C-alpha positions in Angstrom: 117.7 108.2 74.8 119.8 108.7 71.7 123.3 109.9 72.4 126.4 111.1 70.5 126.2 113.3 67.4 123.0 115.0 66.5 122.4 113.9 62.9 123.7 111.3 60.6 122.4 111.8 57.0 122.1 108.9 54.6 125.0 110.7 52.9 128.6 111.7 53.5 131.1 109.7 51.3 132.0 109.1 47.7 129.1 106.8 47.2 126.5 109.4 48.3 123.6 109.5 45.8 123.4 113.0 44.4 119.6 113.2 44.7 119.8 112.8 48.5 121.4 116.2 48.9 119.7 117.8 45.9 116.7 118.9 48.1 119.0 121.3 50.1 119.9 123.3 47.0 116.3 122.9 45.6 114.9 124.4 48.8 117.0 127.5 48.2 116.2 127.8 44.5 119.4 126.2 43.2 117.7 123.7 41.0 118.7 120.1 40.3 122.3 121.0 39.3 121.9 120.7 35.6 120.6 123.0 32.9 120.9 123.9 29.2 120.2 121.8 26.1 119.5 118.2 27.0 120.5 119.1 30.6 124.1 118.7 29.7 125.4 121.9 31.4 126.3 121.6 35.1 124.7 124.3 37.2 126.3 123.9 40.6 127.9 127.2 41.3 124.8 129.3 41.8 123.7 130.9 45.1 121.4 128.1 46.1 123.9 125.3 45.7 126.7 127.3 47.4 124.6 128.2 50.4 123.2 124.7 50.7 126.7 123.1 50.6 128.0 125.7 53.0 125.4 124.7 55.5 126.1 121.0 54.8 129.8 121.5 55.4 129.0 123.3 58.7 127.3 120.2 60.1 130.7 118.4 60.0 132.8 121.4 61.0 130.7 122.0 64.0 130.7 118.3 64.9 126.9 117.9 64.5 127.4 115.1 62.0 130.2 112.6 62.3 132.9 112.3 59.7 134.3 109.1 58.2 131.1 107.0 58.3 130.5 105.2 55.0 127.0 105.6 53.6 126.2 101.9 54.1 126.9 102.2 57.8 124.8 105.3 58.5 121.5 103.4 59.2 123.4 101.2 61.7 124.6 104.3 63.5 121.0 105.5 64.0 119.7 102.0 64.8 122.3 101.6 67.6 121.3 104.9 69.2 124.5 106.8 68.4 122.9 109.7 66.6 119.6 111.6 67.3 118.4 112.4 63.8 118.5 110.3 60.6 117.2 111.8 57.3 116.3 108.7 55.3 113.4 106.9 53.5 110.9 104.3 54.6 113.1 101.6 53.3 115.1 101.8 56.5 112.1 101.3 58.7 112.2 97.5 58.9 115.8 97.8 60.3 114.8 100.4 62.8 111.6 98.8 64.0 113.6 95.5 64.5 115.4 97.3 67.3 113.0 96.8 70.2 114.8 99.2 72.5 115.2 102.0 69.9 112.9 104.9 70.8 112.2 107.0 67.7 109.5 108.8 65.8 108.9 110.2 62.3 109.0 113.8 61.2 108.8 115.8 58.0 111.9 116.4 55.9 113.4 119.8 57.0 113.9 122.7 54.7 115.5 126.1 54.9 113.7 129.1 56.4 112.4 131.2 53.5 112.8 128.3 51.1 110.4 125.7 50.0 109.8 122.1 51.2 111.6 119.7 48.9 112.1 115.9 49.2 114.2 113.6 47.0 112.7 111.0 44.7 113.5 109.1 41.6 113.2 105.3 41.3 115.2 102.5 39.9 114.9 102.1 36.2 114.6 99.2 33.8 115.7 99.6 30.2 114.8 97.5 27.1 117.1 97.1 24.1 114.7 96.6 21.2 117.5 95.1 19.1 118.3 92.5 21.8 117.8 88.8 21.1 115.5 88.4 24.0 113.5 91.7 23.8 110.1 90.0 24.1 111.2 88.1 27.3 112.7 91.3 28.7 109.4 93.1 28.1 107.5 90.4 30.0 109.9 90.7 32.8 109.6 94.5 32.9 105.8 94.3 33.0 106.1 91.8 35.9 108.4 94.1 37.8 106.5 97.3 37.2 102.8 96.4 36.8 101.6 92.8 37.6 99.7 92.7 40.9 101.4 95.9 42.0 104.8 95.1 40.7 108.0 94.1 42.6 106.9 95.8 45.8 104.8 92.8 46.8 107.9 90.6 46.9 110.1 93.2 48.7 108.3 93.9 51.9 111.5 93.9 53.9 112.8 96.9 52.0 109.7 99.1 52.2 110.2 101.0 49.0 107.2 102.8 47.5 106.1 101.2 44.2 105.4 103.0 41.0 101.7 102.2 40.6 98.5 102.6 42.6 97.8 98.9 43.0 101.2 98.3 44.5 100.9 101.4 46.7 97.8 100.0 48.5 99.8 96.9 49.5 102.8 99.0 50.4 101.0 101.2 52.9 99.4 98.1 54.5 102.8 96.6 55.4 103.2 95.5 59.1 106.1 97.9 59.5 103.7 100.9 59.3 101.7 99.5 62.2 104.6 99.9 64.6 103.6 102.8 67.0 107.0 104.4 66.4 106.1 104.7 62.7 102.9 106.7 63.5 102.2 109.1 60.7 104.9 107.7 58.4 102.4 106.4 55.7 100.5 109.7 55.6 103.7 111.7 55.5 105.1 109.6 52.6 101.9 110.1 50.7 102.0 113.8 51.2 105.6 114.2 50.2 105.1 112.1 47.1 102.2 114.3 46.1 103.5 117.7 47.1 107.2 118.0 47.8 109.0 115.3 45.8 111.4 116.5 43.2 113.0 114.3 40.6 116.7 113.9 40.5 118.6 115.6 37.6 117.3 114.2 34.3 120.2 113.9 32.0 121.9 111.2 29.9 125.1 112.1 31.9 123.6 111.3 35.3 126.2 108.6 36.1 129.1 111.0 35.7 127.1 113.7 37.4 126.5 111.6 40.5 130.0 110.3 40.6 131.4 113.8 40.6 129.0 115.0 43.3 129.7 112.0 45.5 133.3 113.1 45.7 132.2 116.7 46.1 130.0 115.9 49.1 132.9 114.0 50.7 135.3 116.9 50.1 132.9 119.4 51.6 132.3 117.1 54.6 136.0 116.9 55.1 136.5 120.7 55.1 137.0 121.8 51.5 135.4 125.2 50.8 132.1 124.6 49.1 132.8 127.2 46.3 136.1 125.4 45.5 134.5 121.9 45.6 131.6 122.9 43.4 133.9 124.6 40.9 136.0 121.4 40.7 132.9 119.3 40.3 131.7 121.6 37.4 135.0 121.1 35.6 134.9 117.3 36.1 131.4 117.0 34.8 132.0 119.3 31.8 134.9 117.1 30.9 133.0 113.9 31.4 130.0 115.2 29.3 132.1 116.3 26.3 131.4 112.9 24.7 127.6 113.6 24.7 127.9 116.9 22.8 129.8 115.5 19.8 
């Protein structure tokens, strides 16, 4: 039986990816956090984001989620049986199934009553500089990573990350990790979420600054800062960081 705190999100410190908590606000109609021309206007102080972050902060205030655990250590906390619930992706499944005495199952991502079901998504990206000296070689590498024989996923079975093309997907869902009885329904659930509930992370040229500011914001809220104050501070930081893109 799992003991200790109830839940340990794959979140909670300054390196928390923004898209992992975005579904909370999206479920309540708060959107991705950006709006306006070229998505260069932060939109974090609306009712959806405020309510979502108020709930998120309450997890730590009520000692449901543990404070002070770096993001990189949260899967270890679940794998060692110290928390009962862990919102995360299939990429953690090899670590969890490797724990022979860990009794766990798979469930759908939760959403707010009265809201809509939303799950986070958005993959790693490769960029090509057409003016680079090795643009042709880079293009060949990108094709290898994304398309050839299903792309990189065939070489990363230990990470269990869904690939970006259908050929790779077939190989992905046939991985041994999905055969573990504790992972029953995981493949079907992943397919359903990708087709029905997945929402892209904020699409903006200023995403790096956006994520950096939100990482600090999530940490502040987890440590007791009022959500309205934290979101207001994040808005100011993002607006200042994005000024260079509006020139």
